C-alpha positions as CSV (number, residue, x, y, z in Angstrom):
1,X,-0.4,14.2,6.1
2,X,0.4,12.0,9.1
3,X,3.4,12.0,11.3
4,X,7.0,12.4,9.9
5,X,8.7,12.7,13.3
6,X,11.1,10.0,12.1
7,X,12.5,8.9,8.8
8,X,13.9,5.7,7.3
9,X,16.6,6.3,4.7
10,X,16.0,3.0,3.0
11,X,12.2,3.5,3.1
12,X,11.7,7.1,2.2
13,X,7.9,7.0,2.0
14,X,7.5,5.3,5.4
15,X,5.2,7.1,7.7
16,X,3.0,6.9,10.8
17,X,-0.7,7.4,10.2
18,X,-1.0,8.9,13.6
19,X,-2.6,12.4,13.8
20,X,-5.0,12.1,11.0
21,X,-8.4,13.6,11.9
22,X,-11.7,11.8,12.0
23,X,-15.1,13.2,11.0
24,X,-16.1,13.3,14.7
25,X,-13.2,15.3,15.9
26,X,-10.9,12.5,17.1
27,X,-7.4,11.6,15.8
28,X,-5.5,8.4,14.9
29,X,-3.2,7.5,17.7
30,X,0.5,8.0,16.9
31,X,2.7,4.9,16.7
32,X,-0.1,2.4,16.0
33,X,-0.3,2.1,12.2
34,X,2.9,2.4,10.2
35,X,2.9,2.1,6.4
36,X,6.2,1.4,4.6
37,X,7.7,-0.1,1.5
38,X,9.5,-3.4,1.8
39,X,12.1,-3.3,4.5
40,X,15.0,-5.1,2.8
41,X,16.8,-1.8,1.9
42,X,16.9,-0.4,5.3
43,X,20.3,1.0,6.3
44,X,22.1,0.1,9.6
45,X,21.2,3.6,10.8
46,X,17.5,2.8,10.1
47,X,17.4,-0.1,12.5
48,X,17.4,1.8,15.8
49,X,14.5,3.9,14.4
50,X,12.6,0.8,13.5
51,X,13.4,-0.5,17.0
52,X,11.9,2.6,18.6
53,X,8.7,2.2,16.5
54,X,8.6,-1.4,17.9
55,X,6.1,-3.0,15.6
56,X,4.4,-6.0,17.2
57,X,3.2,-7.3,13.8
58,X,4.5,-6.9,10.3
59,X,2.1,-7.6,7.4
60,X,3.7,-8.3,4.0
61,X,1.3,-7.9,1.1
62,X,3.8,-9.2,-1.6
63,X,3.5,-12.4,-3.5
64,X,6.1,-15.1,-2.8
65,X,7.8,-14.4,-6.1
66,X,8.2,-10.8,-5.3
67,X,9.7,-11.7,-1.9
68,X,12.1,-14.1,-3.6
69,X,13.7,-11.5,-5.9
70,X,14.0,-8.8,-3.2
71,X,16.4,-8.6,-0.2
72,X,14.8,-10.0,2.9
73,X,13.1,-7.5,5.3
74,X,15.4,-6.2,7.9
75,X,13.5,-6.4,11.2
76,X,14.4,-5.5,14.8
77,X,13.3,-7.7,17.7
78,X,10.9,-10.5,17.0
79,X,7.7,-9.1,15.6
80,X,5.0,-11.4,14.4
81,X,5.2,-11.6,10.6
82,X,2.1,-12.3,8.5
83,X,2.2,-12.9,4.8
84,X,-1.0,-11.8,3.1
85,X,-0.3,-11.8,-0.6
86,X,-2.4,-9.4,-2.7
87,X,-1.4,-10.5,-6.2
88,X,-2.8,-12.4,-9.2
89,X,-0.2,-13.9,-11.5
90,X,-2.9,-14.7,-14.0
91,X,-4.2,-11.1,-14.2
92,X,-2.8,-9.7,-17.5
93,X,-2.4,-6.2,-16.0
94,X,-0.2,-7.5,-13.2
95,X,2.0,-9.4,-15.7
96,X,2.2,-6.3,-17.9
97,X,3.3,-4.1,-15.1
98,X,5.9,-6.7,-14.1
99,X,7.1,-6.9,-17.6
100,X,7.6,-3.1,-17.7
101,X,9.4,-3.1,-14.3
102,X,11.7,-6.0,-15.2
103,X,12.5,-4.9,-18.8
104,X,10.8,-7.9,-20.5
105,X,9.5,-7.9,-24.1
106,X,6.2,-6.1,-24.3
107,X,5.1,-7.5,-27.6
108,X,2.5,-9.7,-26.0
109,X,0.9,-6.7,-24.3
110,X,0.1,-4.6,-27.3
111,X,-3.6,-4.1,-26.4
112,X,-2.8,-3.1,-22.8
113,X,0.0,-0.8,-24.0
114,X,-2.5,1.0,-26.2
115,X,-4.6,1.8,-23.1
116,X,-1.4,3.1,-21.5
117,X,0.0,2.6,-18.0
118,X,-2.5,4.9,-16.3
119,X,-5.2,2.6,-17.7
120,X,-3.3,-0.5,-16.4
121,X,-3.0,1.1,-13.0
122,X,-6.7,2.0,-12.7
123,X,-7.5,-1.6,-13.6
124,X,-5.3,-2.8,-10.8
125,X,-7.0,-0.5,-8.3
126,X,-10.4,-1.8,-9.4
127,X,-9.1,-5.3,-8.8
128,X,-8.0,-4.3,-5.3
129,X,-11.7,-4.0,-4.5
130,X,-13.1,-7.2,-6.2
131,X,-10.1,-9.6,-6.7
132,X,-10.2,-12.7,-4.5
133,X,-6.8,-12.5,-3.0
134,X,-7.2,-8.7,-2.6
135,X,-10.4,-9.1,-0.6
136,X,-8.8,-11.9,1.5
137,X,-5.6,-10.0,2.2
138,X,-7.0,-6.6,2.9
139,X,-9.8,-8.1,5.1
140,X,-7.4,-10.2,7.1
141,X,-5.1,-7.1,7.6
142,X,-7.9,-5.0,8.9
143,X,-8.9,-7.7,11.4
144,X,-5.3,-8.0,12.6
145,X,-5.3,-4.3,13.3
146,X,-8.4,-4.7,15.4
147,X,-6.6,-7.2,17.6
148,X,-4.7,-5.4,20.3
149,X,-1.6,-7.8,20.5
150,X,-0.8,-6.9,16.9
151,X,-0.3,-3.2,17.6
152,X,1.8,-1.4,16.6
153,X,1.0,-2.8,13.1
154,X,3.5,-2.2,10.3
155,X,2.3,-3.1,6.8
156,X,4.0,-3.0,3.4
157,X,4.1,-4.3,-0.1
158,X,7.1,-3.7,-2.5
159,X,7.0,0.1,-3.2
160,X,4.6,0.9,-0.4
161,X,2.3,2.9,-2.6
162,X,-0.5,0.9,-4.2
163,X,-1.4,-2.1,-2.1
164,X,-0.1,-0.4,1.0
165,X,-1.9,2.8,-0.1
166,X,-5.2,1.0,-0.6
167,X,-4.9,-0.8,2.8
168,X,-4.3,2.6,4.4
169,X,-7.4,3.9,2.7
170,X,-9.4,0.9,4.0
171,X,-8.1,1.2,7.6
172,X,-8.5,5.0,7.8
173,X,-12.0,4.9,6.3
174,X,-13.0,2.2,8.8
175,X,-11.8,4.5,11.6
176,X,-13.8,7.4,10.2
177,X,-10.9,9.6,9.0
178,X,-11.8,12.5,6.8
179,X,-11.6,11.6,3.1
180,X,-9.6,14.8,2.4
181,X,-6.9,13.6,4.9
182,X,-6.9,10.1,3.5
183,X,-6.3,11.5,0.0
184,X,-3.5,13.8,1.2
185,X,-1.7,10.9,2.9
186,X,-2.1,8.8,-0.3
187,X,-0.7,11.4,-2.6
188,X,2.2,12.5,-0.4
189,X,4.1,9.4,-1.7
190,X,5.1,11.4,-4.8
191,X,6.6,14.1,-2.7
192,X,8.5,11.7,-0.5
193,X,10.0,9.6,-3.4
194,X,10.7,12.3,-6.0
195,X,14.5,11.6,-6.2
196,X,14.0,7.9,-5.8
197,X,11.6,7.8,-8.8
198,X,14.2,9.4,-11.1
199,X,16.8,6.8,-10.0
200,X,14.4,3.9,-10.7
201,X,13.4,5.4,-14.1
202,X,17.0,5.7,-15.1
203,X,17.7,2.1,-14.1
204,X,14.7,0.9,-16.1
205,X,15.8,2.8,-19.2
206,X,19.3,1.4,-18.8
207,X,17.9,-2.1,-18.9
208,X,15.6,-1.3,-21.9
209,X,16.9,1.7,-23.8
210,X,13.7,1.6,-26.0
211,X,11.4,2.2,-23.0
212,X,9.6,5.5,-23.2
213,X,9.9,7.3,-19.8
214,X,6.3,8.4,-20.3
215,X,5.2,4.8,-20.3
216,X,7.0,3.9,-17.1
217,X,6.5,7.1,-15.1
218,X,2.8,6.5,-14.2
219,X,3.8,3.1,-12.7
220,X,6.2,4.8,-10.2
221,X,3.7,7.4,-9.1
222,X,0.4,7.6,-7.3
223,X,-2.4,9.6,-9.0
224,X,-5.8,10.8,-7.9
225,X,-7.4,8.8,-10.8
226,X,-6.0,5.5,-9.4
227,X,-7.7,6.1,-6.1
228,X,-10.9,7.3,-7.8
229,X,-11.0,4.0,-9.7
230,X,-11.0,2.0,-6.5
231,X,-13.6,4.3,-4.9
232,X,-15.8,3.9,-8.1
233,X,-15.4,0.1,-7.9
234,X,-16.5,0.1,-4.3
235,X,-19.7,2.0,-5.2
236,X,-20.3,-0.2,-8.3
237,X,-19.8,-3.5,-6.5
238,X,-21.1,-2.7,-3.0
239,X,-23.0,0.6,-3.1
240,X,-21.1,2.1,-0.1
241,X,-17.8,1.8,1.7
242,X,-19.6,0.5,4.7
243,X,-21.0,-2.4,2.7
244,X,-17.6,-3.0,1.1
245,X,-16.0,-3.3,4.5
246,X,-18.8,-5.7,5.8
247,X,-19.5,-7.8,2.7
248,X,-16.4,-7.5,0.7
249,X,-13.8,-7.7,3.5
250,X,-15.6,-9.4,6.4
251,X,-15.0,-6.5,8.7
252,X,-17.9,-6.5,11.3
253,X,-19.2,-3.7,13.4
254,X,-17.4,-5.3,16.3
255,X,-14.1,-5.1,14.4
256,X,-14.7,-1.5,13.6
257,X,-15.5,-0.7,17.2
258,X,-12.3,-2.4,18.3
259,X,-10.3,-0.5,15.7
260,X,-11.8,2.8,17.0
261,X,-11.2,1.9,20.6
262,X,-7.5,0.9,20.1
263,X,-6.5,3.3,17.4
264,X,-8.2,6.6,18.1
265,X,-7.5,9.2,20.8
């Protein structure tokens, strides 16, 4: 995985993507790309750590409704903040996942429930590739990273695992990072959030005592099959990741060259 020379207590899965190796023997520069969950739960002790990281730009992938019910991000200094919502309130899988998280009645989601939460999560990952707001948000974020004044770039969603995870995959693939290293960084979320997941699961069951932990647990984890679903959708829709970057996200060869120049050592 990438660098863990620092930790944020209120964002346990936050990490620097620096150090990850590319296929041509280079490495991602430390302190340039930082992935986190939402920053509203940072502790006072976390703020000096964030200040040392010194993000010039903070990208928030949450929908406005997600922002409204969460504590506001705690930031240090005056980084540029960019809101790139990757969300579709009309997508039944998104509303199903929200209903599970918020303890709402699931009767309306009987068909989705039969497929199970892993099925819902793989559907969301496929949507990451083809959904309109997903392509717009992820594409804009990559172009921001290619622009020097926005570095260091910090990016997050709510939990910092799915939308943040896929944006990490996109950025690292554009940089030529080895797929094995990309997968390892994606999957380390589970290790870093083990105790937090149990706390969240207990809170969900307290709100809805009838909720089967087996239903909710896949929502709180990352799994190889989620990532595989997105990769499969890239191949299905575009044929290759290069074509997805170019045609799906509007990331040009010039953007990729700028990324490599600024973000690789």
